[in-house]
C-alpha positions as CSV (number, residue, x, y, z in Angstrom):
1,M,-19.0,-21.7,-5.8
2,S,-21.6,-22.3,-3.3
3,E,-22.2,-20.0,-0.4
4,E,-21.1,-22.7,2.1
5,S,-17.7,-23.0,0.5
6,K,-16.8,-19.3,0.6
7,S,-14.6,-18.0,3.2
8,P,-16.3,-16.0,6.0
9,F,-13.4,-13.5,5.7
10,K,-14.3,-12.6,2.1
11,G,-17.1,-10.4,1.0
12,K,-15.8,-6.8,1.2
13,T,-15.7,-5.1,-2.1
14,G,-14.5,-1.9,-3.5
15,L,-12.6,0.7,-1.4
16,R,-13.1,-1.2,1.8
17,R,-11.4,-4.2,0.3
18,I,-8.4,-2.2,-0.8
19,L,-8.2,-0.5,2.5
20,N,-8.5,-3.7,4.4
21,A,-5.9,-5.4,2.2
22,F,-3.5,-2.4,2.7
23,G,-3.8,-2.8,6.5
24,Y,-3.3,-6.5,6.3
25,S,-0.1,-5.8,4.2
26,L,1.2,-3.4,6.8
27,A,0.5,-5.9,9.6
28,G,2.4,-8.5,7.6
29,L,5.5,-6.2,7.0
30,S,5.4,-5.3,10.7
31,A,5.2,-8.8,11.9
32,A,8.0,-9.7,9.5
33,Y,10.1,-7.1,10.8
34,R,9.5,-7.9,14.5
35,H,9.8,-11.7,14.3
36,E,12.3,-12.4,11.5
37,D,16.0,-11.5,11.9
38,A,16.7,-12.2,8.3
39,F,13.9,-10.0,7.1
40,R,15.5,-7.2,9.4
41,Q,18.9,-7.8,7.9
42,E,17.6,-7.7,4.3
43,T,15.7,-4.5,5.1
44,L,18.8,-3.0,6.1
45,L,20.5,-4.3,3.1
46,A,17.7,-2.8,1.0
47,A,18.0,0.6,2.8
48,I,21.7,0.8,1.7
49,L,21.4,-0.7,-1.7
50,V,18.3,1.1,-3.0
51,P,19.7,4.6,-2.5
52,A,23.1,3.3,-3.7
53,A,21.5,2.1,-6.9
54,L,20.1,5.6,-7.5
55,F,23.5,7.2,-7.3
56,T,25.2,4.8,-9.7
57,P,26.0,5.8,-13.3
58,A,23.5,3.2,-14.6
59,T,20.7,3.9,-17.1
60,G,17.2,4.3,-15.7
61,L,16.6,0.6,-16.8
62,G,19.8,-0.6,-15.0
63,K,18.8,1.2,-11.9
64,A,15.3,-0.3,-12.0
65,L,16.9,-3.8,-12.5
66,M,19.2,-3.1,-9.5
67,I,16.3,-2.0,-7.2
68,G,14.0,-4.7,-8.4
69,S,16.5,-7.3,-7.7
70,V,16.8,-6.0,-4.2
71,L,13.1,-5.8,-3.6
72,L,12.7,-9.4,-5.0
73,V,14.9,-10.5,-2.0
74,L,12.3,-8.8,0.4
75,I,9.5,-10.6,-1.4
76,V,11.0,-13.9,-1.5
77,E,11.9,-13.6,2.3
78,L,8.4,-12.6,3.1
79,L,7.1,-15.8,1.3
80,N,9.7,-17.9,3.0
81,S,8.9,-16.5,6.5
82,A,5.1,-17.3,5.8
83,V,5.9,-20.8,4.8
84,E,7.9,-21.3,7.8
85,A,5.2,-19.8,10.1
86,V,2.6,-22.2,8.6
87,V,4.9,-25.3,8.9
88,D,5.7,-24.3,12.6
89,R,2.0,-23.8,13.2
90,V,1.1,-27.3,12.0
91,S,3.6,-29.0,14.0
92,L,7.0,-28.3,15.7
93,E,7.9,-31.9,15.5
94,H,10.7,-32.9,13.0
95,H,9.0,-34.1,9.8
96,E,10.9,-34.7,6.5
97,L,8.3,-32.6,4.5
98,A,8.4,-29.8,6.9
99,K,12.2,-29.8,6.6
100,R,11.9,-30.0,2.8
101,A,9.4,-26.9,2.8
102,K,11.8,-24.9,4.9
103,D,14.9,-25.9,3.0
104,I,13.2,-25.0,-0.5
105,G,12.1,-21.5,1.0
106,S,15.8,-21.0,2.1
107,A,17.0,-21.8,-1.3
108,A,14.6,-19.4,-2.9
109,V,16.1,-16.6,-0.7
110,M,19.7,-17.7,-1.6
111,I,18.9,-17.6,-5.3
112,A,17.2,-14.2,-4.9
113,L,20.3,-13.0,-3.1
114,V,22.7,-14.4,-5.9
115,N,20.5,-12.7,-8.3
116,V,21.2,-9.3,-6.6
117,V,24.9,-9.8,-7.2
118,V,24.6,-11.0,-10.6
119,V,22.2,-8.2,-11.6
120,W,24.4,-5.6,-9.8
121,V,27.7,-6.8,-11.4
122,L,26.2,-6.9,-14.9
123,V,24.6,-3.5,-14.7
124,L,27.8,-1.8,-13.3
125,L,30.3,-3.5,-15.6
126,Y,28.4,-3.3,-18.8
């Protein structure tokens, strides 16, 4: 890759890069919590379900699956929120591709939420 095509934001290496990435991640979590109602609701759900999973009679693997399914919802919601922010940044006008992108992101969140129910039911019943 030529020097001209590299991002001006790249270039940090080693510990500085890791520290910067951690800071950016915290800023992203903070922004999602401040600006996204769905992320706040799902964070509350996670704050209830993660400790609840630890107190179930499930095996360690079952608890890991239960907690992982909840964390997956947060991950998918963060990605969905990022897609929505980019779509809105490009244009607030109604466009079929913008609607499709937002609907697909919403569908991903819905599937992640269904996954929580399926995993929890299977772990707790079997």
